[in-house]
C-alpha positions as CSV (number, residue, x, y, z in Angstrom):
1,M,-51.4,77.9,-19.3
2,K,-54.1,77.9,-22.0
3,K,-53.6,74.2,-22.5
4,I,-54.1,73.5,-18.9
5,H,-57.2,75.6,-18.6
6,K,-58.7,73.9,-21.7
7,F,-58.1,70.5,-20.1
8,G,-59.8,71.7,-16.9
9,V,-62.9,72.8,-18.8
10,T,-63.1,69.6,-20.8
11,M,-62.7,67.5,-17.7
12,A,-65.7,69.2,-16.0
13,V,-67.9,67.1,-18.3
14,V,-66.4,63.8,-17.2
15,G,-65.4,64.7,-13.6
16,A,-68.7,63.7,-12.1
17,S,-68.1,60.0,-12.8
18,F,-64.3,59.8,-12.5
19,M,-63.0,58.5,-9.1
20,A,-66.5,58.4,-7.6
21,G,-65.1,56.0,-5.0
22,S,-62.7,58.7,-3.7
23,C,-65.6,61.1,-3.1
24,A,-68.3,58.8,-1.8
25,P,-68.6,59.3,2.0
26,K,-70.4,56.0,2.5
27,Q,-67.9,53.8,0.7
28,E,-66.1,51.5,3.0
29,K,-62.4,52.0,3.4
30,G,-60.5,49.8,1.0
31,A,-63.5,49.0,-1.2
32,A,-62.5,48.7,-4.8
33,T,-64.0,50.8,-7.6
34,S,-63.1,51.1,-11.3
35,S,-60.7,53.9,-10.3
36,Q,-59.2,52.1,-7.3
37,K,-58.5,48.6,-8.5
38,S,-54.8,49.2,-8.8
39,I,-54.6,50.0,-5.1
40,P,-54.3,46.9,-2.9
41,A,-55.8,46.9,0.6
42,V,-52.3,46.3,2.0
43,G,-49.3,47.9,0.4
44,K,-45.7,49.2,1.0
45,K,-45.1,50.9,4.3
46,T,-41.9,52.6,3.0
47,W,-42.4,56.1,1.6
48,Q,-42.0,55.7,-2.1
49,L,-43.0,57.8,-5.1
50,P,-44.4,56.4,-8.4
51,A,-41.8,55.8,-11.1
52,T,-43.9,57.0,-14.0
53,L,-47.1,58.7,-14.9
54,P,-49.8,56.7,-16.8
55,E,-50.3,57.6,-20.4
56,G,-53.2,59.5,-22.0
57,E,-56.0,61.3,-20.3
58,Q,-55.3,59.9,-16.9
59,G,-51.7,61.1,-17.0
60,E,-52.9,64.6,-18.1
61,R,-55.4,64.6,-15.2
62,I,-52.7,63.8,-12.7
63,K,-50.4,66.4,-14.0
64,Y,-53.2,69.0,-13.8
65,G,-53.8,68.0,-10.2
66,E,-50.1,68.4,-9.3
67,Q,-50.1,71.9,-11.0
68,L,-53.2,72.9,-8.9
69,I,-51.4,71.8,-5.7
70,T,-48.2,73.5,-6.8
71,D,-49.7,76.8,-8.1
72,T,-53.0,77.0,-6.3
73,A,-52.9,80.8,-6.1
74,Q,-52.6,81.0,-9.9
75,Y,-55.3,78.6,-10.9
76,L,-57.7,78.7,-7.9
77,G,-56.8,82.0,-6.2
78,P,-58.6,85.3,-5.9
79,E,-57.3,86.4,-9.4
80,A,-57.8,83.2,-11.2
81,T,-58.6,83.6,-14.9
82,T,-61.9,81.8,-14.6
83,P,-64.2,83.6,-12.1
84,E,-65.9,80.4,-10.9
85,L,-62.5,78.9,-10.0
86,R,-61.7,81.7,-7.6
87,V,-62.3,79.6,-4.5
88,A,-59.2,80.3,-2.4
89,G,-59.4,83.4,-0.3
90,N,-55.7,84.0,-0.1
91,H,-52.6,83.5,-2.2
92,L,-51.2,80.4,-0.5
93,S,-50.7,77.2,-2.5
94,C,-51.2,73.7,-1.1
95,K,-47.5,73.0,-1.4
96,N,-46.7,75.7,1.2
97,C,-47.8,73.2,3.8
98,H,-47.7,69.9,1.9
99,L,-44.0,70.2,1.0
100,Q,-42.8,69.3,-2.5
101,A,-46.5,69.1,-3.5
102,G,-47.2,66.3,-1.0
103,K,-44.2,64.2,-2.1
104,Q,-42.0,64.8,1.0
105,A,-42.2,62.5,4.0
106,N,-43.0,63.9,7.5
107,A,-44.3,67.1,5.8
108,I,-48.1,66.3,5.6
109,G,-47.5,64.4,2.4
110,F,-50.0,62.7,0.1
111,V,-48.3,59.3,-0.3
112,G,-50.9,56.8,1.0
113,V,-53.5,59.4,1.7
114,S,-56.1,57.9,-0.6
115,Q,-55.9,54.7,1.3
116,R,-56.9,56.4,4.6
117,Y,-60.2,57.8,3.3
118,P,-63.2,57.7,3.8
119,K,-62.5,57.9,7.6
120,Y,-64.0,59.3,10.8
121,R,-62.9,62.8,11.7
122,G,-63.7,64.5,15.0
123,R,-64.1,67.9,13.6
124,E,-67.2,66.8,11.7
125,D,-68.0,63.8,14.0
126,R,-68.7,61.5,11.1
127,V,-67.0,59.6,8.4
128,T,-65.7,62.0,5.7
129,S,-64.4,61.6,2.1
130,L,-61.0,62.7,0.8
131,A,-62.8,65.3,-1.2
132,E,-64.3,66.8,1.9
133,R,-60.9,66.8,3.6
134,V,-59.5,68.7,0.6
135,N,-62.3,71.2,0.9
136,G,-61.6,71.6,4.6
137,C,-58.2,73.0,3.5
138,F,-59.7,75.3,1.0
139,Q,-62.0,76.7,3.6
140,R,-59.4,77.0,6.4
141,S,-55.8,77.0,5.3
142,L,-56.7,78.8,2.0
143,N,-59.4,80.9,3.8
144,G,-61.9,80.3,0.9
145,K,-64.8,78.2,-0.1
146,P,-65.2,74.6,-1.3
147,L,-64.4,73.3,-4.7
148,P,-67.3,71.4,-6.4
149,E,-66.6,67.7,-5.6
150,D,-67.6,66.6,-9.1
151,G,-65.7,69.3,-10.9
152,A,-62.5,68.8,-13.0
153,E,-60.3,70.5,-10.5
154,M,-61.2,68.4,-7.5
155,Q,-61.1,65.3,-9.6
156,A,-57.6,66.2,-10.8
157,I,-56.4,66.8,-7.2
158,L,-57.9,63.4,-6.2
159,A,-56.3,61.7,-9.2
160,Y,-52.9,63.1,-8.2
161,M,-53.3,61.9,-4.6
162,Q,-54.4,58.5,-5.7
163,W,-51.4,58.2,-8.1
164,L,-49.1,58.9,-5.1
165,S,-51.0,56.3,-3.1
166,E,-50.9,53.4,-5.5
167,G,-49.5,50.3,-3.8
168,I,-49.0,52.1,-0.5
169,S,-50.1,51.0,2.9
170,P,-52.5,53.3,4.8
171,E,-49.9,53.1,7.6
172,V,-47.0,54.2,5.5
173,E,-44.0,55.6,7.3
174,G,-43.6,59.4,7.0
175,Q,-47.3,60.3,6.8
176,G,-48.4,63.5,8.6
177,T,-45.6,64.8,10.8
178,P,-43.7,63.0,13.6
179,K,-45.5,63.1,16.9
180,L,-44.2,65.3,19.7
181,A,-44.9,64.8,23.4
182,F,-46.6,67.7,25.2
183,L,-44.4,70.2,27.0
184,E,-44.7,70.2,30.8
185,R,-45.0,74.0,30.6
186,A,-47.0,76.4,28.5
187,A,-45.6,77.4,25.1
188,D,-44.1,80.9,25.4
189,P,-44.9,83.4,22.6
190,K,-42.3,85.9,23.9
191,A,-39.5,83.3,23.8
192,G,-40.9,82.3,20.4
193,Q,-40.6,85.8,19.1
194,L,-36.9,85.7,19.6
195,I,-36.6,82.4,17.9
196,Y,-38.7,83.7,15.0
197,T,-36.4,86.7,14.6
198,Q,-33.3,84.5,14.6
199,Q,-34.4,81.5,12.6
200,C,-37.6,82.3,10.6
201,S,-37.6,86.0,9.6
202,V,-35.0,85.6,7.0
203,C,-37.5,83.6,4.9
204,H,-40.9,84.7,6.1
205,G,-40.1,88.3,6.9
206,A,-39.9,90.3,10.0
207,E,-43.6,90.9,9.9
208,G,-44.6,87.4,8.9
209,A,-45.7,88.5,5.4
210,G,-43.8,86.0,3.4
211,V,-42.0,86.4,0.1
212,L,-43.9,86.5,-3.2
213,K,-42.5,84.7,-6.2
214,R,-43.1,87.9,-8.2
215,P,-43.1,91.1,-6.2
216,N,-46.4,93.0,-6.3
217,K,-48.1,90.0,-8.1
218,P,-49.9,87.9,-5.4
219,A,-51.4,85.6,-8.0
220,S,-47.9,84.2,-8.6
221,G,-48.0,82.7,-5.1
222,Y,-45.3,82.6,-2.5
223,T,-41.8,81.3,-2.4
224,F,-42.1,81.5,1.4
225,P,-45.7,81.8,2.7
226,P,-47.0,84.4,5.1
227,L,-47.4,83.0,8.6
228,W,-49.9,85.6,9.8
229,G,-51.8,88.6,8.5
230,P,-54.7,88.9,6.0
231,D,-53.1,86.5,3.4
232,S,-52.4,83.6,5.8
233,Y,-54.4,80.7,7.0
234,N,-57.4,81.5,9.1
235,D,-58.0,80.8,12.8
236,G,-60.0,77.6,12.1
237,A,-57.1,75.9,10.3
238,G,-55.2,73.0,11.8
239,M,-52.0,75.0,11.7
240,H,-53.5,77.5,14.1
241,R,-53.2,74.8,16.8
242,V,-49.9,75.2,18.7
243,H,-49.2,71.5,19.1
244,T,-50.0,70.7,15.5
245,A,-47.8,73.6,14.2
246,A,-45.0,72.7,16.5
247,Q,-44.8,69.2,15.0
248,F,-44.6,70.5,11.5
249,I,-42.0,73.1,12.5
250,H,-39.9,70.7,14.4
251,A,-39.8,68.2,11.5
252,N,-39.3,70.7,8.7
253,M,-38.1,74.2,9.7
254,P,-35.9,76.0,9.0
255,L,-36.5,74.6,5.5
256,G,-33.8,72.2,4.5
257,N,-32.1,72.5,7.9
258,A,-34.6,71.4,10.5
259,K,-32.7,72.1,13.8
260,L,-35.1,73.6,16.3
261,S,-35.5,71.8,19.7
262,V,-38.9,70.6,20.8
263,E,-39.2,73.5,23.1
264,E,-38.2,76.0,20.5
265,A,-40.7,74.6,18.0
266,Y,-43.5,75.0,20.6
267,D,-42.5,78.5,21.5
268,V,-42.2,79.8,17.9
269,S,-45.5,78.1,17.1
270,A,-47.0,80.0,20.0
271,F,-45.6,83.2,18.8
272,I,-46.8,82.7,15.2
273,N,-50.3,81.7,16.4
274,S,-50.6,84.7,18.7
275,Q,-50.5,87.0,15.7
276,P,-53.6,88.3,13.8
277,R,-55.1,86.4,11.0
278,P,-58.4,85.9,9.2
279,H,-61.4,84.6,11.2
280,K,-63.2,81.4,10.3
281,V,-66.9,82.1,10.6
282,G,-68.8,79.3,12.3
283,R,-65.8,77.6,13.8
284,E,-67.7,77.2,17.1
285,K,-69.7,74.5,15.4
286,D,-66.6,72.4,14.9
287,Y,-66.4,69.1,16.9
288,P,-70.1,68.5,17.6
289,N,-68.9,65.9,20.1
290,L,-66.7,68.0,22.3
291,S,-65.0,65.0,23.8
292,K,-63.3,64.6,20.3
293,K,-61.9,68.1,20.3
294,P,-58.1,68.1,20.4
295,V,-56.7,69.6,23.6
296,D,-54.8,72.3,21.7
297,T,-57.8,73.6,19.9
298,P,-57.6,77.4,20.6
299,Y,-61.3,78.1,20.5
300,G,-64.3,77.0,22.5
301,P,-66.6,75.6,23.5
302,Y,-65.0,72.8,25.5
303,A,-66.0,69.7,27.4
304,D,-63.8,70.8,30.3
305,T,-63.3,73.9,32.5
306,F,-59.9,74.9,31.3
307,S,-59.6,78.4,29.8
308,E,-59.2,79.2,26.1
309,T,-55.7,80.4,26.9
310,R,-54.7,77.0,28.4
311,H,-56.1,75.2,25.4
312,K,-54.1,77.5,23.1
313,Y,-50.7,77.5,24.8
314,G,-50.8,74.6,27.3
315,P,-49.6,72.9,29.2
316,F,-51.8,70.3,27.6
317,G,-50.9,67.2,29.6
318,D,-53.3,67.7,32.5
319,I,-56.1,68.7,30.2
320,K,-55.7,65.4,28.4
321,K,-55.4,63.5,31.7
322,Q,-58.6,65.0,33.0
323,R,-60.4,64.1,29.8
324,D,-59.1,60.6,29.8
325,H,-60.4,60.1,33.3
326,S,-63.8,61.8,32.9
């Protein structure tokens, strides 16, 4: 642990210049920098992991980035050894959503992600950098505050993502999660509660509190993360959207044996997201252009007259139809 911390402190000195291209919001997608020359504009579309790590300092930086993704609670959580690195507001780790530390296809993986940024995002209504996207997770999924973009930790995370993206097409198969069609009915939290009890509670607990790696030591992080409550993602996170969560659940849950139907995935997502969780201050400022707001965003304001409940549980099809014809 001490070796890793020492590396992180040392890298703070050089972090401002390393991978500047990955952090620069104005850089055009695909533009080459000294840190990106190994990534072609067009690469493999098949999900593929790198065979080896580079040697030397770059390899150490990548390993540090993977450790930060794997054990975020330990290194960047509320009890992190270095006070200025206590940026996460809960004890989740990035790998709790980005399975296998972003190496798993169809599980919000990182393969090819560096090729897709900078890019336009509706939540900000502007082109954003990959560093900004990472910090969005720190502020929402991890219910905390941003990492300094030029700091050693952010640069290590970006180096890890870039390593996983070398030679990969921006349109690689397996990115994100497989798309699901909207249900023709509203997602049902009551039906979802039964599914949760039968299929999810064995790992995530009857009360959704998850299972810590080490009992009574939250800084160790979770083997199975909490799905609601004070140590879960906040209500501004992408996973708080029923359609978004349903896609992740359908592709990946139960872990190692994904078997829920589309309707079951929607219903259990509705149940999970009907439970209490931390509030994201200022979320009403998301999506300055309301026409870009996803139809399953469970908080207003909206560009239409549908209720917040409809936007949370659906059905979503007629909301989208009205928007498309407005």
